[in-house]
Each structure stands twice: as structure tokens, then as C-alpha cells.
C-alpha positions as CSV (number, residue, x, y, z in Angstrom):
1,X,-16.0,31.7,-188.5
2,X,-17.9,28.5,-189.0
3,X,-16.9,26.0,-191.7
4,X,-19.1,23.2,-193.1
5,X,-17.5,20.7,-195.4
6,X,-17.6,17.0,-196.2
7,X,-14.3,16.6,-198.0
8,X,-15.6,16.3,-201.5
9,X,-14.2,19.2,-203.5
10,X,-17.1,19.4,-205.9
11,X,-19.8,19.3,-203.2
12,X,-17.9,21.7,-201.0
13,X,-17.5,24.2,-203.9
14,X,-21.2,23.9,-204.7
15,X,-22.6,24.1,-201.2
16,X,-19.8,26.3,-199.7
17,X,-17.4,25.7,-196.8
18,X,-17.8,28.9,-194.9
19,X,-21.2,29.6,-193.3
20,X,-20.8,33.4,-193.1
21,X,-17.7,34.7,-195.0
22,X,-16.9,38.3,-194.1
23,X,-14.7,41.1,-195.3
24,X,-14.1,42.9,-192.0
25,X,-17.7,43.2,-190.5
26,X,-19.3,43.0,-194.0
27,X,-21.2,39.7,-194.2
28,X,-21.1,38.6,-197.9
29,X,-23.9,36.0,-197.6
30,X,-26.3,38.2,-195.7
31,X,-25.8,41.0,-198.3
32,X,-26.1,38.8,-201.4
33,X,-29.1,36.9,-200.1
34,X,-31.5,39.6,-201.0
35,X,-30.3,43.0,-202.1
36,X,-28.4,42.5,-205.4
37,X,-30.6,39.8,-206.9
38,X,-34.0,41.3,-205.9
39,X,-33.1,44.9,-206.9
40,X,-31.6,43.5,-210.1
41,X,-34.9,41.6,-210.7
42,X,-36.9,44.9,-210.4
43,X,-34.5,46.8,-212.7
44,X,-34.8,44.1,-215.4
45,X,-38.6,44.0,-215.1
46,X,-38.7,47.8,-215.5
47,X,-36.4,47.5,-218.6
48,X,-38.8,44.9,-220.1
49,X,-41.7,47.2,-219.4
50,X,-40.0,50.1,-221.2
51,X,-38.9,47.8,-224.1
52,X,-42.4,46.6,-224.6
53,X,-43.6,50.2,-224.9
54,X,-40.8,50.9,-227.4
55,X,-41.2,47.7,-229.5
56,X,-45.0,48.0,-229.8
57,X,-45.0,51.8,-229.9
58,X,-47.3,52.1,-227.0
59,X,-47.9,55.2,-224.9
60,X,-48.3,53.0,-221.8
61,X,-47.5,49.4,-220.8
62,X,-50.0,46.6,-221.4
63,X,-52.2,45.6,-218.4
64,X,-50.4,42.2,-218.3
65,X,-47.0,43.9,-218.0
66,X,-48.3,46.2,-215.3
67,X,-49.7,43.3,-213.3
68,X,-46.4,41.3,-213.5
69,X,-44.3,44.3,-212.6
70,X,-46.6,45.4,-209.7
71,X,-46.9,41.9,-208.2
72,X,-43.2,41.3,-208.3
73,X,-42.3,44.8,-207.1
74,X,-44.6,44.2,-204.1
75,X,-42.8,41.0,-203.3
76,X,-39.4,42.6,-203.5
77,X,-40.4,45.6,-201.4
78,X,-41.8,43.2,-198.8
79,X,-38.7,41.1,-198.7
80,X,-36.4,44.2,-198.3
81,X,-38.7,45.8,-195.7
82,X,-38.6,42.6,-193.6
83,X,-35.0,41.8,-194.4
84,X,-34.2,40.8,-190.8
85,X,-36.5,37.8,-191.1
86,X,-34.0,36.0,-193.3
87,X,-31.6,35.6,-190.4
88,X,-33.6,32.6,-189.3
89,X,-33.9,31.0,-192.8
90,X,-32.1,27.8,-193.8
91,X,-29.9,29.7,-196.3
92,X,-28.5,31.8,-193.5
93,X,-28.4,29.4,-190.6
94,X,-27.4,26.1,-192.3
95,X,-26.1,26.5,-195.9
96,X,-22.5,27.6,-196.6
97,X,-21.9,30.5,-199.1
98,X,-20.8,28.4,-202.1
99,X,-21.6,28.4,-205.8
100,X,-25.2,27.4,-205.2
101,X,-26.1,30.5,-203.2
102,X,-23.8,32.9,-204.9
103,X,-25.0,31.9,-208.4
104,X,-28.6,31.7,-207.2
105,X,-28.6,35.1,-205.5
106,X,-26.7,37.1,-208.2
107,X,-27.7,35.4,-211.4
108,X,-30.6,33.0,-211.1
109,X,-32.9,35.3,-209.2
110,X,-32.7,38.5,-211.4
111,X,-32.5,36.8,-214.8
112,X,-34.8,33.8,-214.3
113,X,-37.4,35.3,-212.0
114,X,-38.0,38.1,-214.6
115,X,-39.1,35.6,-217.3
116,X,-42.7,36.7,-217.3
117,X,-41.8,40.3,-218.2
118,X,-39.3,39.1,-220.7
119,X,-41.9,36.8,-222.4
120,X,-44.5,39.6,-222.6
121,X,-42.2,41.9,-224.6
122,X,-42.4,39.7,-227.7
123,X,-45.6,37.8,-226.9
124,X,-48.2,40.4,-225.8
125,X,-51.3,39.1,-224.1
126,X,-54.4,41.1,-223.6
127,X,-56.1,40.6,-220.2
128,X,-59.7,41.8,-219.6
129,X,-60.4,43.7,-216.5
130,X,-62.5,40.9,-214.9
131,X,-59.6,38.5,-215.5
132,X,-57.2,41.1,-214.2
133,X,-59.3,41.5,-211.0
134,X,-59.4,37.7,-210.5
135,X,-55.6,37.4,-210.9
136,X,-55.2,40.4,-208.6
137,X,-57.4,38.7,-206.0
138,X,-55.3,35.5,-206.3
139,X,-52.1,37.3,-205.8
140,X,-53.3,39.2,-202.7
141,X,-54.6,35.9,-201.3
142,X,-51.2,34.4,-201.7
143,X,-49.5,37.5,-200.2
144,X,-52.0,37.5,-197.3
145,X,-51.1,33.9,-196.4
146,X,-47.4,34.5,-197.0
147,X,-47.1,37.7,-195.0
148,X,-49.5,36.6,-192.2
149,X,-47.6,33.3,-191.7
150,X,-44.2,34.9,-191.7
151,X,-45.2,37.7,-189.4
152,X,-46.8,35.3,-187.0
153,X,-43.7,33.2,-186.9
154,X,-41.3,36.1,-186.5
155,X,-43.4,37.7,-183.8
156,X,-43.4,34.4,-181.9
157,X,-39.7,34.0,-182.2
158,X,-39.0,37.5,-181.0
159,X,-41.3,37.3,-178.0
160,X,-43.3,34.1,-177.3
161,X,-44.9,35.7,-174.3
162,X,-46.4,38.6,-176.3
163,X,-50.1,39.0,-175.1
164,X,-51.1,39.3,-178.7
165,X,-50.0,35.7,-179.3
166,X,-51.5,34.3,-176.1
167,X,-54.3,32.5,-178.1
168,X,-51.7,30.4,-180.1
169,X,-51.3,26.8,-179.0
170,X,-47.8,25.3,-178.8
171,X,-46.0,22.0,-178.3
172,X,-42.9,22.3,-176.0
173,X,-39.6,20.7,-177.1
174,X,-36.6,19.5,-175.2
175,X,-34.6,22.4,-176.6
176,X,-36.7,24.9,-174.6
177,X,-38.4,26.2,-177.8
178,X,-42.1,25.8,-178.6
179,X,-43.6,24.6,-181.9
180,X,-46.7,26.5,-183.1
181,X,-49.7,24.3,-183.7
182,X,-52.4,26.8,-184.3
183,X,-52.9,30.0,-186.3
184,X,-51.3,29.8,-189.8
185,X,-48.9,27.1,-188.5
186,X,-51.8,24.8,-187.6
187,X,-53.1,24.9,-191.2
188,X,-50.0,23.3,-192.8
189,X,-46.4,23.0,-191.7
190,X,-45.2,25.6,-194.2
191,X,-48.0,28.1,-194.8
192,X,-45.5,30.6,-196.0
193,X,-44.6,28.2,-198.9
194,X,-48.2,27.9,-199.8
195,X,-48.6,31.7,-200.1
196,X,-45.4,31.8,-202.1
197,X,-46.7,29.3,-204.6
198,X,-50.1,31.0,-205.0
199,X,-48.3,34.3,-205.7
200,X,-46.0,32.6,-208.2
201,X,-49.0,31.3,-210.1
202,X,-50.6,34.7,-210.1
203,X,-47.4,36.2,-211.7
204,X,-47.6,33.7,-214.6
205,X,-51.3,34.0,-215.4
206,X,-51.1,37.4,-217.0
207,X,-49.0,35.8,-219.8
208,X,-51.8,33.5,-220.9
209,X,-51.4,29.8,-221.8
210,X,-49.8,29.8,-225.2
211,X,-46.3,28.9,-223.9
212,X,-44.8,27.1,-221.0
213,X,-42.0,29.6,-220.5
214,X,-43.9,32.0,-218.2
215,X,-44.8,29.0,-216.0
216,X,-41.2,27.9,-215.6
217,X,-40.9,30.0,-212.4
218,X,-43.9,28.5,-210.7
219,X,-43.0,24.9,-211.7
220,X,-39.4,25.4,-210.6
221,X,-40.5,27.1,-207.3
222,X,-42.8,24.2,-206.4
223,X,-39.9,21.8,-206.8
224,X,-37.6,24.1,-204.9
225,X,-40.0,24.5,-202.0
226,X,-40.9,20.8,-201.8
227,X,-37.1,20.0,-201.7
228,X,-36.5,22.7,-199.1
229,X,-39.4,21.4,-197.0
230,X,-37.9,17.9,-197.1
231,X,-34.5,19.3,-195.9
232,X,-36.3,21.3,-193.2
233,X,-38.3,18.2,-192.1
234,X,-35.0,16.2,-191.7
235,X,-33.4,19.0,-189.7
236,X,-36.5,19.5,-187.4
237,X,-36.9,15.8,-186.8
238,X,-33.3,15.6,-185.7
239,X,-33.5,18.7,-183.6
240,X,-36.9,18.3,-181.9
241,X,-37.3,14.5,-181.9
242,X,-40.5,13.4,-180.2
243,X,-42.0,16.9,-180.1
244,X,-41.7,17.1,-183.9
245,X,-43.5,13.8,-184.3
246,X,-46.3,15.1,-182.2
247,X,-46.4,18.3,-184.3
248,X,-46.6,16.2,-187.5
249,X,-49.6,14.3,-186.0
250,X,-51.3,17.6,-185.1
251,X,-50.5,19.2,-188.5
252,X,-50.4,16.4,-191.0
253,X,-50.1,18.4,-194.2
254,X,-46.8,19.9,-195.3
255,X,-47.7,22.6,-197.8
256,X,-51.0,22.0,-199.5
257,X,-54.0,21.4,-197.2
258,X,-55.6,18.0,-197.7
259,X,-53.2,17.2,-200.6
260,X,-49.6,17.2,-199.4
């Protein structure tokens, strides 16, 4: 077992002391990281869809509700299908399983990420088919960037010598690992975050612009990812040293091309 603590009882409780607490061979953090929260999110969304039909006496859900449920279901299915990829994320490799992750995984994700569906129950918003097609295109653009970037990274980590990845340029590091500086990872340092944010915006747009509540998720998520990127930046600079500085020169933008 690995323990991470600083001696401050409040901080240690919030961040967690044990990196991977287990009951026998059952890894509590690995299990809670995705399955309960994401599956709960889908169940709550479905409940909101059925409630909308009941409250408004509709024979089928509104187009807005269908878009929100479909987009978020795709995201959850993708996460569960590619579950092994979380083994290399900061949550798994660096953060302890404290209140932050436990509350986030089991409460924050299912109940806060479903706000768009919750909002639509009592604030129906009609979406025209051209608008729906535009939102659909935006969501799949985000998904294309998100999945493409993550798949490229995971394939490179599994087998850097894969002939399919031979065209990618790298910067060698003192640790023996290489940093990708082409493909998706030559566009910005966190292209997967960019795709995530584009999708988050697409999930909110079916709700219209009459209230800020449906946009809480995208605003919160931008803040979360910028903070996570800063933490990751600190860890990578400490781990890779000069190689990371060279990488930052080659790829100057962190999340948003030509902006940040």
C-alpha cells in the first residue's frame, strides 16, 4: 500500500492518505472512479427523460432532452468501454482516495452532471432541426478530438514502436520515455481537454440561454481542467525537466489553440 499525507488532518482527509485502498484484491478507488457515478448519471438522466414525458403529458421526449441524453450516454459508454485508460490518469496515479475523490465520484458526478436533463423537465426548450444538427456536429467534433487524442496517447504508451505510430515525432526524456510533439499532442498540450470542453458546451446548448444553470457544468469543467492542467504541468516539469521545457517550446498552447 502507498500512503500520501502531509500531516494536516483536514488536508489529508480531503485528499486521502492511501493511494489505492483495497478490500482484499478489490480496488476501491479504481471501482469508484467510473462505474457508480457514470452509471448513476445515466440512470438519473433517464429518470428526467421519463419525468418530462409524464409532467408534460408527451408521448415521446423533447428533441432537447433526446440530445442531452444521447450525448451524455455516448460519453459514459465511451468511458466504460475504455476503462483501462484511467490507470494512467492523475486521479489514479497521484491522488489519494479521500473525500475529494469519493464525494466527486459518488455524488458530484451523477447529481451535478445531470443538471441539463433536470433543467429541461421544468423548463422545456424547443430546438429546431437545423439547430439540433449544428449542436450534433459540435458534439461529434468534440468527441472526435477527445477520442482521437486519448486513443493516440494510449496506443503510444502501450507500444511506442507500433508501425502505425511511426509518423509521430517525439522528444526523448531522461526517464527513458518520449513526449509526443506531433499528431493531436502537437496541436496543444492537452487536446483531450479541448475535446471535453467542446462536448460540455454541446450538452448545454439544447437548454437554450434563458438560465445559467444548464451552463454550470461547462463553466465548472473549464475551471477544473485548467486547474488540473496546472497540476499536471507542475508534475511533468519536475519529472521531465529540460525535455518538458523543449516540449513547451514546440507546443506553446496548453488547451485552446492560439488562446491558452
